[in-house]
All heavy atoms as a GROMACS GRO file, in nm:
protein
  622
    1MET      N    1   8.298   6.959   9.162
    1MET     CA    2   8.386   7.075   9.143
    1MET      C    3   8.486   7.065   9.018
    1MET      O    4   8.549   6.944   9.020
    1MET     CB    5   8.453   7.112   9.272
    1MET     CG    6   8.544   7.250   9.256
    1MET     SD    7   8.635   7.280   9.408
    1MET     CE    8   8.503   7.317   9.523
    2THR      N    9   8.506   7.163   8.946
    2THR     CA   10   8.599   7.144   8.835
    2THR      C   11   8.731   7.182   8.887
    2THR      O   12   8.763   7.245   8.985
    2THR     CB   13   8.560   7.248   8.716
    2THR    OG1   14   8.565   7.392   8.773
    2THR    CG2   15   8.403   7.227   8.686
    3ALA      N   16   8.817   7.150   8.791
    3ALA     CA   17   8.971   7.173   8.829
    3ALA      C   18   8.993   7.334   8.842
    3ALA      O   19   9.057   7.375   8.932
    3ALA     CB   20   9.058   7.125   8.719
    4GLN      N   21   8.927   7.410   8.755
    4GLN     CA   22   8.934   7.542   8.762
    4GLN      C   23   8.876   7.604   8.894
    4GLN      O   24   8.925   7.696   8.961
    4GLN     CB   25   8.863   7.619   8.650
    4GLN     CG   26   8.887   7.772   8.639
    4GLN     CD   27   9.030   7.813   8.617
    4GLN    OE1   28   9.101   7.734   8.555
    4GLN    NE2   29   9.060   7.919   8.681
    5GLY      N   30   8.768   7.543   8.940
    5GLY     CA   31   8.698   7.580   9.061
    5GLY      C   32   8.792   7.544   9.180
    5GLY      O   33   8.806   7.637   9.278
    6ALA      N   34   8.854   7.434   9.178
    6ALA     CA   35   8.954   7.400   9.278
    6ALA      C   36   9.071   7.494   9.283
    6ALA      O   37   9.114   7.532   9.398
    6ALA     CB   38   8.996   7.263   9.267
    7ILE      N   39   9.110   7.545   9.178
    7ILE     CA   40   9.241   7.629   9.171
    7ILE      C   41   9.179   7.759   9.229
    7ILE      O   42   9.263   7.839   9.294
    7ILE     CB   43   9.278   7.651   9.016
    7ILE    CG1   44   9.360   7.512   9.000
    7ILE    CG2   45   9.378   7.769   9.013
    7ILE    CD1   46   9.397   7.499   8.846
    8THR      N   47   9.054   7.815   9.182
    8THR     CA   48   9.004   7.932   9.238
    8THR      C   49   8.991   7.924   9.390
    8THR      O   50   9.030   8.028   9.456
    8THR     CB   51   8.865   7.969   9.172
    8THR    OG1   52   8.899   7.972   9.030
    8THR    CG2   53   8.814   8.101   9.215
    9ASP      N   54   8.952   7.819   9.437
    9ASP     CA   55   8.941   7.801   9.585
    9ASP      C   56   9.067   7.824   9.652
    9ASP      O   57   9.089   7.874   9.749
    9ASP     CB   58   8.874   7.669   9.635
    9ASP     CG   59   8.720   7.665   9.597
    9ASP    OD1   60   8.668   7.781   9.563
    9ASP    OD2   61   8.667   7.552   9.592
   10GLU      N   62   9.175   7.753   9.591
   10GLU     CA   63   9.299   7.747   9.651
   10GLU      C   64   9.364   7.892   9.643
   10GLU      O   65   9.430   7.924   9.742
   10GLU     CB   66   9.391   7.653   9.573
   10GLU     CG   67   9.517   7.601   9.630
   10GLU     CD   68   9.591   7.479   9.567
   10GLU    OE1   69   9.534   7.418   9.486
   10GLU    OE2   70   9.707   7.477   9.598
   11ILE      N   71   9.349   7.971   9.540
   11ILE     CA   72   9.401   8.104   9.524
   11ILE      C   73   9.328   8.194   9.640
   11ILE      O   74   9.390   8.264   9.708
   11ILE     CB   75   9.353   8.167   9.383
   11ILE    CG1   76   9.425   8.097   9.284
   11ILE    CG2   77   9.382   8.312   9.384
   11ILE    CD1   78   9.561   8.136   9.262
   12GLY      N   79   9.198   8.168   9.663
   12GLY     CA   80   9.128   8.226   9.763
   12GLY      C   81   9.176   8.207   9.922
   12GLY      O   82   9.194   8.291   9.987
   13GLU      N   83   9.207   8.072   9.940
   13GLU     CA   84   9.272   8.036  10.057
   13GLU      C   85   9.418   8.111  10.078
   13GLU      O   86   9.447   8.154  10.189
   13GLU     CB   87   9.289   7.890  10.071
   13GLU     CG   88   9.151   7.818  10.084
   13GLU     CD   89   9.173   7.662  10.076
   13GLU    OE1   90   9.286   7.615  10.085
   13GLU    OE2   91   9.066   7.607  10.054
   14ILE      N   92   9.483   8.112   9.972
   14ILE     CA   93   9.622   8.179   9.974
   14ILE      C   94   9.598   8.325  10.018
   14ILE      O   95   9.674   8.378  10.092
   14ILE     CB   96   9.699   8.156   9.841
   14ILE    CG1   97   9.732   8.015   9.834
   14ILE    CG2   98   9.812   8.243   9.842
   14ILE    CD1   99   9.775   7.982   9.692
   15GLY      N  100   9.498   8.383   9.944
   15GLY     CA  101   9.478   8.532   9.966
   15GLY      C  102   9.438   8.550  10.126
   15GLY      O  103   9.488   8.654  10.184
   16VAL      N  104   9.368   8.466  10.177
   16VAL     CA  105   9.325   8.477  10.315
   16VAL      C  106   9.449   8.457  10.403
   16VAL      O  107   9.473   8.533  10.510
   16VAL     CB  108   9.215   8.366  10.365
   16VAL    CG1  109   9.195   8.363  10.509
   16VAL    CG2  110   9.085   8.400  10.290
   17TRP      N  111   9.527   8.360  10.376
   17TRP     CA  112   9.650   8.340  10.439
   17TRP      C  113   9.744   8.463  10.436
   17TRP      O  114   9.799   8.506  10.549
   17TRP     CB  115   9.718   8.218  10.382
   17TRP     CG  116   9.846   8.187  10.460
   17TRP    CD1  117   9.982   8.219  10.429
   17TRP    CD2  118   9.871   8.097  10.567
   17TRP    NE1  119  10.071   8.167  10.512
   17TRP    CE2  120   9.997   8.093  10.608
   17TRP    CE3  121   9.774   8.018  10.650
   17TRP    CZ2  122  10.050   8.010  10.717
   17TRP    CZ3  123   9.828   7.936  10.755
   17TRP    CH2  124   9.949   7.944  10.775
   18LEU      N  125   9.761   8.516  10.329
   18LEU     CA  126   9.854   8.633  10.313
   18LEU      C  127   9.793   8.759  10.384
   18LEU      O  128   9.869   8.836  10.438
   18LEU     CB  129   9.879   8.668  10.168
   18LEU     CG  130   9.967   8.559  10.097
   18LEU    CD1  131   9.960   8.579   9.944
   18LEU    CD2  132  10.092   8.559  10.149
   19MET      N  133   9.668   8.777  10.389
   19MET     CA  134   9.603   8.889  10.454
   19MET      C  135   9.641   8.862  10.595
   19MET      O  136   9.666   8.968  10.670
   19MET     CB  137   9.448   8.882  10.435
   19MET     CG  138   9.404   8.944  10.301
   19MET     SD  139   9.425   9.112  10.300
   19MET     CE  140   9.299   9.165  10.181
   20GLY      N  141   9.626   8.749  10.648
   20GLY     CA  142   9.651   8.728  10.801
   20GLY      C  143   9.797   8.751  10.830
   20GLY      O  144   9.842   8.801  10.932
   21GLU      N  145   9.886   8.706  10.738
   21GLU     CA  146  10.037   8.719  10.759
   21GLU      C  147  10.073   8.864  10.752
   21GLU      O  148  10.159   8.906  10.826
   21GLU     CB  149  10.106   8.640  10.652
   21GLU     CG  150  10.260   8.648  10.664
   21GLU     CD  151  10.340   8.551  10.575
   21GLU    OE1  152  10.274   8.484  10.492
   21GLU    OE2  153  10.455   8.566  10.562
   22PHE      N  154  10.030   8.936  10.654
   22PHE     CA  155  10.060   9.075  10.630
   22PHE      C  156   9.976   9.187  10.684
   22PHE      O  157   9.999   9.297  10.690
   22PHE     CB  158  10.100   9.103  10.481
   22PHE     CG  159  10.222   9.024  10.446
   22PHE    CD1  160  10.199   8.901  10.385
   22PHE    CD2  161  10.357   9.089  10.440
   22PHE    CE1  162  10.311   8.836  10.338
   22PHE    CE2  163  10.456   9.021  10.393
   22PHE     CZ  164  10.442   8.884  10.341
   23GLY      N  165   9.855   9.141  10.732
   23GLY     CA  166   9.755   9.228  10.772
   23GLY      C  167   9.795   9.332  10.886
   23GLY      O  168   9.747   9.432  10.886
   24GLY      N  169   9.878   9.283  10.977
   24GLY     CA  170   9.920   9.376  11.085
   24GLY      C  171  10.029   9.474  11.041
   24GLY      O  172  10.051   9.571  11.119
   25ARG      N  173  10.078   9.445  10.930
   25ARG     CA  174  10.192   9.548  10.884
   25ARG      C  175  10.162   9.631  10.762
   25ARG      O  176  10.227   9.718  10.728
   25ARG     CB  177  10.305   9.460  10.853
   25ARG     CG  178  10.370   9.382  10.983
   25ARG     CD  179  10.478   9.290  10.956
   25ARG     NE  180  10.436   9.177  10.880
   25ARG     CZ  181  10.503   9.087  10.824
   25ARG    NH1  182  10.642   9.107  10.837
   25ARG    NH2  183  10.458   8.982  10.771
   26LEU      N  184  10.058   9.583  10.689
   26LEU     CA  185  10.017   9.668  10.566
   26LEU      C  186   9.864   9.679  10.575
   26LEU      O  187   9.797   9.597  10.596
   26LEU     CB  188  10.056   9.584  10.436
   26LEU     CG  189  10.220   9.576  10.402
   26LEU    CD1  190  10.235   9.484  10.292
   26LEU    CD2  191  10.263   9.711  10.380
   27PRO      N  192   9.823   9.799  10.508
   27PRO     CA  193   9.676   9.816  10.488
   27PRO      C  194   9.619   9.704  10.404
   27PRO      O  195   9.679   9.662  10.307
   27PRO     CB  196   9.666   9.947  10.431
   27PRO     CG  197   9.793  10.015  10.458
   27PRO     CD  198   9.900   9.906  10.462
   28GLY      N  199   9.496   9.673  10.433
   28GLY     CA  200   9.424   9.561  10.358
   28GLY      C  201   9.404   9.594  10.210
   28GLY      O  202   9.413   9.514  10.130
   29ALA      N  203   9.392   9.724  10.192
   29ALA     CA  204   9.374   9.766  10.040
   29ALA      C  205   9.498   9.739   9.970
   29ALA      O  206   9.498   9.702   9.854
   29ALA     CB  207   9.336   9.925  10.042
   30VAL      N  208   9.620   9.768  10.031
   30VAL     CA  209   9.743   9.736   9.961
   30VAL      C  210   9.756   9.586   9.928
   30VAL      O  211   9.791   9.550   9.814
   30VAL     CB  212   9.865   9.797  10.052
   30VAL    CG1  213   9.997   9.747   9.980
   30VAL    CG2  214   9.854   9.932  10.066
   31ILE      N  215   9.723   9.515  10.033
   31ILE     CA  216   9.734   9.357  10.020
   31ILE      C  217   9.641   9.318   9.889
   31ILE      O  218   9.685   9.242   9.819
   31ILE     CB  219   9.698   9.288  10.142
   31ILE    CG1  220   9.805   9.326  10.253
   31ILE    CG2  221   9.706   9.141  10.126
   31ILE    CD1  222   9.774   9.287  10.388
   32SER      N  223   9.516   9.372   9.902
   32SER     CA  224   9.432   9.334   9.812
   32SER      C  225   9.472   9.372   9.656
   32SER      O  226   9.459   9.284   9.562
   32SER     CB  227   9.290   9.391   9.826
   32SER     OG  228   9.226   9.350   9.941
   33ARG      N  229   9.527   9.487   9.650
   33ARG     CA  230   9.587   9.528   9.517
   33ARG      C  231   9.689   9.442   9.468
   33ARG      O  232   9.692   9.398   9.351
   33ARG     CB  233   9.631   9.674   9.525
   33ARG     CG  234   9.526   9.783   9.515
   33ARG     CD  235   9.566   9.920   9.482
   33ARG     NE  236   9.661   9.981   9.577
   33ARG     CZ  237   9.634  10.041   9.690
   33ARG    NH1  238   9.503  10.069   9.713
   33ARG    NH2  239   9.722  10.089   9.761
   34VAL      N  240   9.772   9.398   9.562
   34VAL     CA  241   9.892   9.300   9.530
   34VAL      C  242   9.833   9.167   9.481
   34VAL      O  243   9.874   9.116   9.399
   34VAL     CB  244   9.989   9.292   9.642
   34VAL    CG1  245  10.083   9.178   9.625
   34VAL    CG2  246  10.058   9.429   9.670
   35LEU      N  247   9.737   9.126   9.557
   35LEU     CA  248   9.676   8.988   9.523
   35LEU      C  249   9.602   9.006   9.383
   35LEU      O  250   9.633   8.917   9.307
   35LEU     CB  251   9.572   8.951   9.632
   35LEU     CG  252   9.623   8.926   9.772
   35LEU    CD1  253   9.506   8.901   9.871
   35LEU    CD2  254   9.721   8.811   9.774
   36ASN      N  255   9.527   9.097   9.357
   36ASN     CA  256   9.468   9.110   9.238
   36ASN      C  257   9.566   9.132   9.113
   36ASN      O  258   9.545   9.075   9.014
   36ASN     CB  259   9.364   9.235   9.228
   36ASN     CG  260   9.257   9.199   9.319
   36ASN    OD1  261   9.212   9.094   9.350
   36ASN    ND2  262   9.188   9.302   9.387
   37ALA      N  263   9.658   9.220   9.141
   37ALA     CA  264   9.758   9.245   9.023
   37ALA      C  265   9.832   9.113   9.001
   37ALA      O  266   9.864   9.079   8.899
   37ALA     CB  267   9.860   9.354   9.068
   38SER      N  268   9.877   9.045   9.109
   38SER     CA  269   9.950   8.917   9.081
   38SER      C  270   9.873   8.806   9.006
   38SER      O  271   9.929   8.744   8.922
   38SER     CB  272   9.999   8.863   9.226
   38SER     OG  273  10.076   8.948   9.287
   39ARG      N  274   9.751   8.801   9.040
   39ARG     CA  275   9.664   8.698   8.975
   39ARG      C  276   9.653   8.738   8.826
   39ARG      O  277   9.664   8.658   8.740
   39ARG     CB  278   9.523   8.692   9.038
   39ARG     CG  279   9.456   8.589   8.974
   39ARG     CD  280   9.336   8.539   9.058
   39ARG     NE  281   9.264   8.424   8.985
   39ARG     CZ  282   9.178   8.361   9.031
   39ARG    NH1  283   9.128   8.388   9.159
   39ARG    NH2  284   9.122   8.256   8.962
   40ARG      N  285   9.628   8.863   8.796
   40ARG     CA  286   9.625   8.918   8.661
   40ARG      C  287   9.745   8.904   8.586
   40ARG      O  288   9.747   8.850   8.462
   40ARG     CB  289   9.582   9.068   8.656
   40ARG     CG  290   9.443   9.098   8.672
   40ARG     CD  291   9.404   9.242   8.637
   40ARG     NE  292   9.501   9.337   8.687
   40ARG     CZ  293   9.497   9.401   8.809
   40ARG    NH1  294   9.378   9.370   8.883
   40ARG    NH2  295   9.582   9.476   8.856
   41ASP      N  296   9.852   8.917   8.643
   41ASP     CA  297   9.980   8.902   8.581
   41ASP      C  298  10.008   8.757   8.556
   41ASP      O  299  10.082   8.713   8.458
   41ASP     CB  300  10.104   8.950   8.671
   41ASP     CG  301  10.090   9.099   8.687
   41ASP    OD1  302  10.038   9.162   8.603
   41ASP    OD2  303  10.172   9.148   8.781
   42LEU      N  304   9.964   8.658   8.638
   42LEU     CA  305   9.988   8.519   8.610
   42LEU      C  306   9.896   8.443   8.515
   42LEU      O  307   9.939   8.348   8.451
   42LEU     CB  308  10.008   8.446   8.742
   42LEU     CG  309  10.119   8.493   8.838
   42LEU    CD1  310  10.113   8.428   8.969
   42LEU    CD2  311  10.255   8.449   8.765
   43GLU      N  312   9.765   8.473   8.537
   43GLU     CA  313   9.666   8.394   8.460
   43GLU      C  314   9.696   8.402   8.311
   43GLU      O  315   9.724   8.502   8.258
   43GLU     CB  316   9.530   8.459   8.500
   43GLU     CG  317   9.475   8.414   8.617
   43GLU     CD  318   9.337   8.455   8.644
   43GLU    OE1  319   9.290   8.563   8.588
   43GLU    OE2  320   9.259   8.374   8.715
   44GLY      N  321   9.680   8.290   8.260
   44GLY     CA  322   9.698   8.264   8.108
   44GLY      C  323   9.850   8.261   8.077
   44GLY      O  324   9.884   8.243   7.967
   45ARG      N  325   9.942   8.287   8.168
   45ARG     CA  326  10.090   8.284   8.137
   45ARG      C  327  10.165   8.146   8.179
   45ARG      O  328  10.255   8.131   8.127
   45ARG     CB  329  10.159   8.396   8.186
   45ARG     CG  330  10.098   8.529   8.136
   45ARG     CD  331  10.171   8.650   8.205
   45ARG     NE  332  10.119   8.766   8.175
   45ARG     CZ  333  10.158   8.842   8.067
   45ARG    NH1  334  10.257   8.824   8.006
   45ARG    NH2  335  10.092   8.962   8.047
   46ILE      N  336  10.093   8.091   8.276
   46ILE     CA  337  10.155   7.967   8.329
   46ILE      C  338  10.043   7.857   8.337
   46ILE      O  339   9.930   7.894   8.326
   46ILE     CB  340  10.216   7.989   8.468
   46ILE    CG1  341  10.116   8.030   8.567
   46ILE    CG2  342  10.334   8.084   8.450
   46ILE    CD1  343  10.167   8.021   8.709
   47ASP      N  344  10.084   7.734   8.341
   47ASP     CA  345   9.998   7.624   8.355
   47ASP      C  346   9.907   7.639   8.479
   47ASP      O  347   9.952   7.690   8.585
   47ASP     CB  348  10.076   7.494   8.380
   47ASP     CG  349   9.989   7.376   8.369
   47ASP    OD1  350   9.895   7.363   8.286
   47ASP    OD2  351  10.006   7.287   8.458
   48ALA      N  352   9.779   7.619   8.451
   48ALA     CA  353   9.675   7.642   8.568
   48ALA      C  354   9.706   7.561   8.690
   48ALA      O  355   9.688   7.617   8.800
   48ALA     CB  356   9.540   7.614   8.509
   49GLU      N  357   9.759   7.454   8.678
   49GLU     CA  358   9.802   7.359   8.800
   49GLU      C  359   9.916   7.434   8.871
   49GLU      O  360   9.918   7.405   8.996
   49GLU     CB  361   9.842   7.224   8.750
   49GLU     CG  362   9.725   7.150   8.700
   49GLU     CD  363   9.764   7.006   8.638
   49GLU    OE1  364   9.889   6.974   8.665
   49GLU    OE2  365   9.677   6.941   8.599
   50GLU      N  366   9.988   7.509   8.810
   50GLU     CA  367  10.106   7.577   8.887
   50GLU      C  368  10.070   7.712   8.939
   50GLU      O  369  10.140   7.769   9.018
   50GLU     CB  370  10.232   7.580   8.795
   50GLU     CG  371  10.287   7.467   8.720
   50GLU     CD  372  10.330   7.368   8.825
   50GLU    OE1  373  10.388   7.421   8.934
   50GLU    OE2  374  10.320   7.250   8.799
   51LEU      N  375   9.963   7.756   8.906
   51LEU     CA  376   9.897   7.897   8.939
   51LEU      C  377   9.905   7.916   9.084
   51LEU      O  378   9.962   8.016   9.131
   51LEU     CB  379   9.768   7.916   8.880
   51LEU     CG  380   9.701   8.070   8.902
   51LEU    CD1  381   9.801   8.171   8.860
   51LEU    CD2  382   9.577   8.074   8.853
   52PRO      N  383   9.857   7.836   9.174
   52PRO     CA  384   9.851   7.869   9.321
   52PRO      C  385   9.991   7.889   9.382
   52PRO      O  386  10.014   7.972   9.456
   52PRO     CB  387   9.784   7.733   9.374
   52PRO     CG  388   9.670   7.680   9.263
   52PRO     CD  389   9.767   7.722   9.150
   53GLU      N  390  10.083   7.794   9.342
   53GLU     CA  391  10.217   7.803   9.402
   53GLU      C  392  10.278   7.924   9.350
   53GLU      O  393  10.342   8.002   9.422
   53GLU     CB  394  10.296   7.681   9.361
   53GLU     CG  395  10.440   7.681   9.431
   53GLU     CD  396  10.525   7.563   9.390
   53GLU    OE1  397  10.474   7.469   9.334
   53GLU    OE2  398  10.632   7.561   9.429
   54MET      N  399  10.270   7.962   9.215
   54MET     CA  400  10.347   8.077   9.177
   54MET      C  401  10.273   8.198   9.221
   54MET      O  402  10.334   8.303   9.250
   54MET     CB  403  10.330   8.084   9.018
   54MET     CG  404  10.415   7.969   8.952
   54MET     SD  405  10.582   7.991   8.988
   54MET     CE  406  10.611   8.143   8.899
   55PHE      N  407  10.134   8.206   9.240
   55PHE     CA  408  10.062   8.312   9.300
   55PHE      C  409  10.110   8.352   9.435
   55PHE      O  410  10.134   8.462   9.463
   55PHE     CB  411   9.918   8.285   9.293
   55PHE     CG  412   9.821   8.390   9.357
   55PHE    CD1  413   9.794   8.500   9.308
   55PHE    CD2  414   9.765   8.342   9.484
   55PHE    CE1  415   9.714   8.592   9.360
   55PHE    CE2  416   9.685   8.451   9.547
   55PHE     CZ  417   9.664   8.571   9.481
   56HIS      N  418  10.117   8.242   9.509
   56HIS     CA  419  10.168   8.259   9.647
   56HIS      C  420  10.311   8.316   9.661
   56HIS      O  421  10.336   8.416   9.734
   56HIS     CB  422  10.173   8.123   9.722
   56HIS     CG  423  10.219   8.128   9.869
   56HIS    ND1  424  10.336   8.076   9.906
   56HIS    CD2  425  10.151   8.188   9.980
   56HIS    CE1  426  10.352   8.100  10.038
   56HIS    NE2  427  10.243   8.169  10.080
   57THR      N  428  10.386   8.269   9.582
   57THR     CA  429  10.534   8.302   9.578
   57THR      C  430  10.552   8.452   9.532
   57THR      O  431  10.605   8.536   9.587
   57THR     CB  432  10.627   8.222   9.473
   57THR    OG1  433  10.610   8.084   9.532
   57THR    CG2  434  10.757   8.256   9.483
   58LEU      N  435  10.473   8.487   9.421
   58LEU     CA  436  10.473   8.625   9.371
   58LEU      C  437  10.424   8.725   9.466
   58LEU      O  438  10.479   8.832   9.493
   58LEU     CB  439  10.411   8.630   9.240
   58LEU     CG  440  10.397   8.770   9.167
   58LEU    CD1  441  10.538   8.823   9.132
   58LEU    CD2  442  10.317   8.762   9.027
   59CYS      N  443  10.300   8.690   9.518
   59CYS     CA  444  10.249   8.786   9.619
   59CYS      C  445  10.335   8.810   9.735
   59CYS      O  446  10.350   8.921   9.791
   59CYS     CB  447  10.115   8.736   9.670
   59CYS     SG  448   9.984   8.731   9.549
   60ARG      N  449  10.389   8.694   9.802
   60ARG     CA  450  10.476   8.714   9.918
   60ARG      C  451  10.604   8.801   9.873
   60ARG      O  452  10.638   8.880   9.959
   60ARG     CB  453  10.525   8.563   9.962
   60ARG     CG  454  10.411   8.502  10.054
   60ARG     CD  455  10.477   8.398  10.125
   60ARG     NE  456  10.498   8.454  10.264
   60ARG     CZ  457  10.630   8.460  10.322
   60ARG    NH1  458  10.728   8.404  10.245
   60ARG    NH2  459  10.652   8.508  10.433
   61PHE      N  460  10.658   8.774   9.767
   61PHE     CA  461  10.775   8.859   9.721
   61PHE      C  462  10.728   9.009   9.706
   61PHE      O  463  10.803   9.090   9.763
   61PHE     CB  464  10.816   8.807   9.585
   61PHE     CG  465  10.928   8.892   9.529
   61PHE    CD1  466  11.062   8.896   9.577
   61PHE    CD2  467  10.895   8.981   9.434
   61PHE    CE1  468  11.155   8.983   9.517
   61PHE    CE2  469  10.986   9.067   9.362
   61PHE     CZ  470  11.113   9.069   9.416
   62ARG      N  471  10.629   9.034   9.644
   62ARG     CA  472  10.572   9.165   9.636
   62ARG      C  473  10.552   9.244   9.773
   62ARG      O  474  10.582   9.351   9.792
   62ARG     CB  475  10.457   9.178   9.546
   62ARG     CG  476  10.494   9.148   9.390
   62ARG     CD  477  10.382   9.164   9.301
   62ARG     NE  478  10.422   9.140   9.164
   62ARG     CZ  479  10.336   9.143   9.055
   62ARG    NH1  480  10.210   9.135   9.082
   62ARG    NH2  481  10.387   9.136   8.936
   63LEU      N  482  10.480   9.172   9.861
   63LEU     CA  483  10.453   9.223   9.983
   63LEU      C  484  10.571   9.246  10.066
   63LEU      O  485  10.586   9.356  10.132
   63LEU     CB  486  10.344   9.128  10.067
   63LEU     CG  487  10.205   9.127   9.999
   63LEU    CD1  488  10.127   9.018  10.046
   63LEU    CD2  489  10.134   9.260   9.997
   64GLN      N  490  10.653   9.152  10.070
   64GLN     CA  491  10.785   9.167  10.139
   64GLN      C  492  10.860   9.288  10.087
   64GLN      O  493  10.931   9.362  10.156
   64GLN     CB  494  10.873   9.040  10.139
   64GLN     CG  495  10.803   8.922  10.226
   64GLN     CD  496  10.886   8.805  10.196
   64GLN    OE1  497  10.947   8.759  10.100
   64GLN    NE2  498  10.872   8.713  10.311
   65ARG      N  499  10.864   9.298   9.954
   65ARG     CA  500  10.934   9.415   9.888
   65ARG      C  501  10.872   9.548   9.938
   65ARG      O  502  10.945   9.658   9.960
   65ARG     CB  503  10.925   9.404   9.743
   65ARG     CG  504  11.019   9.509   9.661
   65ARG     CD  505  11.022   9.486   9.517
   65ARG     NE  506  10.881   9.489   9.466
   65ARG     CZ  507  10.853   9.453   9.342
   65ARG    NH1  508  10.939   9.405   9.258
   65ARG    NH2  509  10.735   9.476   9.315
   66ILE      N  510  10.748   9.548   9.938
   66ILE     CA  511  10.678   9.677   9.990
   66ILE      C  512  10.708   9.707  10.140
   66ILE      O  513  10.740   9.828  10.173
   66ILE     CB  514  10.516   9.660   9.973
   66ILE    CG1  515  10.481   9.652   9.826
   66ILE    CG2  516  10.443   9.770  10.054
   66ILE    CD1  517  10.334   9.619   9.809
   67LEU      N  518  10.717   9.599  10.220
   67LEU     CA  519  10.755   9.630  10.355
   67LEU      C  520  10.903   9.664  10.366
   67LEU      O  521  10.930   9.760  10.448
   67LEU     CB  522  10.734   9.486  10.442
   67LEU     CG  523  10.602   9.458  10.473
   67LEU    CD1  524  10.595   9.311  10.537
   67LEU    CD2  525  10.546   9.561  10.576
   68ALA      N  526  10.992   9.609  10.295
   68ALA     CA  527  11.133   9.658  10.283
   68ALA      C  528  11.141   9.797  10.246
   68ALA      O  529  11.232   9.869  10.302
   68ALA     CB  530  11.210   9.554  10.202
   69ALA      N  531  11.078   9.835  10.147
   69ALA     CA  532  11.083   9.968  10.103
   69ALA      C  533  11.024  10.075  10.207
   69ALA      O  534  11.083  10.172  10.220
   69ALA     CB  535  10.996   9.984   9.977
   70ASP      N  536  10.923  10.033  10.273
   70ASP     CA  537  10.860  10.102  10.373
   70ASP      C  538  10.969  10.128  10.490
   70ASP      O  539  10.980  10.230  10.543
   70ASP     CB  540  10.738  10.042  10.420
   70ASP     CG  541  10.666  10.141  10.523
   70ASP    OD1  542  10.654  10.255  10.507
   70ASP    OD2  543  10.616  10.092  10.623
   71GLU      N  544  11.037  10.016  10.523
   71GLU     CA  545  11.145  10.026  10.633
   71GLU      C  546  11.253  10.130  10.600
   71GLU      O  547  11.303  10.200  10.679
   71GLU     CB  548  11.207   9.883  10.655
   71GLU     CG  549  11.094   9.784  10.714
   71GLU     CD  550  11.102   9.765  10.854
   71GLU    OE1  551  11.206   9.793  10.909
   71GLU    OE2  552  10.994   9.741  10.910
   72GLN      N  553  11.288  10.128  10.460
   72GLN     CA  554  11.394  10.215  10.426
   72GLN      C  555  11.351  10.366  10.420
   72GLN      O  556  11.438  10.451  10.427
   72GLN     CB  557  11.440  10.167  10.292
   72GLN     CG  558  11.515  10.046  10.286
   72GLN     CD  559  11.548   9.987  10.143
   72GLN    OE1  560  11.509  10.064  10.048
   72GLN    NE2  561  11.616   9.882  10.139
   73THR      N  562  11.234  10.392  10.407
   73THR     CA  563  11.188  10.528  10.403
   73THR      C  564  11.146  10.590  10.535
   73THR      O  565  11.114  10.710  10.542
   73THR     CB  566  11.070  10.546  10.313
   73THR    OG1  567  10.960  10.460  10.359
   73THR    CG2  568  11.108  10.511  10.169
   74LYS      N  569  11.156  10.522  10.644
   74LYS     CA  570  11.119  10.562  10.783
   74LYS      C  571  11.219  10.660  10.813
   74LYS      O  572  11.349  10.632  10.813
   74LYS     CB  573  11.107  10.458  10.878
   74LYS     CG  574  10.980  10.374  10.851
   74LYS     CD  575  10.955  10.262  10.972
   74LYS     CE  576  10.841  10.197  10.937
   74LYS     NZ  577  10.811  10.092  11.038
   75ILE      N  578  11.190  10.764  10.865
   75ILE     CA  579  11.279  10.884  10.909
   75ILE      C  580  11.271  10.877  11.061
   75ILE      O  581  11.171  10.898  11.115
   75ILE     CB  582  11.243  10.994  10.852
   75ILE    CG1  583  11.247  11.006  10.700
   75ILE    CG2  584  11.326  11.116  10.901
   75ILE    CD1  585  11.193  11.121  10.627
   76THR      N  586  11.388  10.879  11.117
   76THR     CA  587  11.403  10.904  11.266
   76THR      C  588  11.448  11.042  11.295
   76THR      O  589  11.551  11.083  11.247
   76THR     CB  590  11.500  10.793  11.332
   76THR    OG1  591  11.460  10.660  11.290
   76THR    CG2  592  11.502  10.808  11.477
   77ILE      N  593  11.367  11.111  11.386
   77ILE     CA  594  11.404  11.244  11.421
   77ILE      C  595  11.460  11.233  11.562
   77ILE      O  596  11.394  11.191  11.655
   77ILE     CB  597  11.282  11.338  11.416
   77ILE    CG1  598  11.232  11.344  11.276
   77ILE    CG2  599  11.320  11.482  11.468
   77ILE    CD1  600  11.103  11.421  11.264
   78ARG      N  601  11.594  11.277  11.584
   78ARG     CA  602  11.661  11.271  11.701
   78ARG      C  603  11.629  11.394  11.779
   78ARG      O  604  11.626  11.493  11.720
   78ARG     CB  605  11.813  11.245  11.683
   78ARG     CG  606  11.832  11.104  11.619
   78ARG     CD  607  11.982  11.088  11.617
   78ARG     NE  608  11.988  10.948  11.550
   78ARG     CZ  609  12.113  10.912  11.502
   78ARG    NH1  610  12.221  10.984  11.534
   78ARG    NH2  611  12.120  10.790  11.449
   79ARG      N  612  11.623  11.386  11.905
   79ARG     CA  613  11.603  11.499  11.992
   79ARG      C  614  11.736  11.556  12.025
   79ARG      O  615  11.827  11.508  12.054
   79ARG     CB  616  11.523  11.470  12.112
   79ARG     CG  617  11.382  11.428  12.073
   79ARG     CD  618  11.315  11.402  12.196
   79ARG     NE  619  11.168  11.421  12.164
   79ARG     CZ  620  11.077  11.446  12.234
   79ARG    NH1  621  11.094  11.467  12.368
   79ARG    NH2  622  10.954  11.459  12.204
   0.00000   0.00000   0.00000
C-alpha cells in the first residue's frame, strides 16, 4: 500500500467515526457534505502526513458548529 493509500484509508476511518459520533444528531447527508467539503478544503494545502489529523479536527469543529447553531434556532412555544 502506498503512503497516499494509507492516508485515504485513515480519512475513510475518520469519516466512519464521525458518522457514528454525529449520526444521531445530524442527518447523514449533512455529515457527508461536511466531510467532502473539509477534505476538498485541506487537500493540497497541507502536508499529506498531517491531513488525517487536520481533517478530523476541521470536520469535528464544523459539525459541532452546525449543532450549536441548530440549538440556538430552536423555538420553544409555551402554553
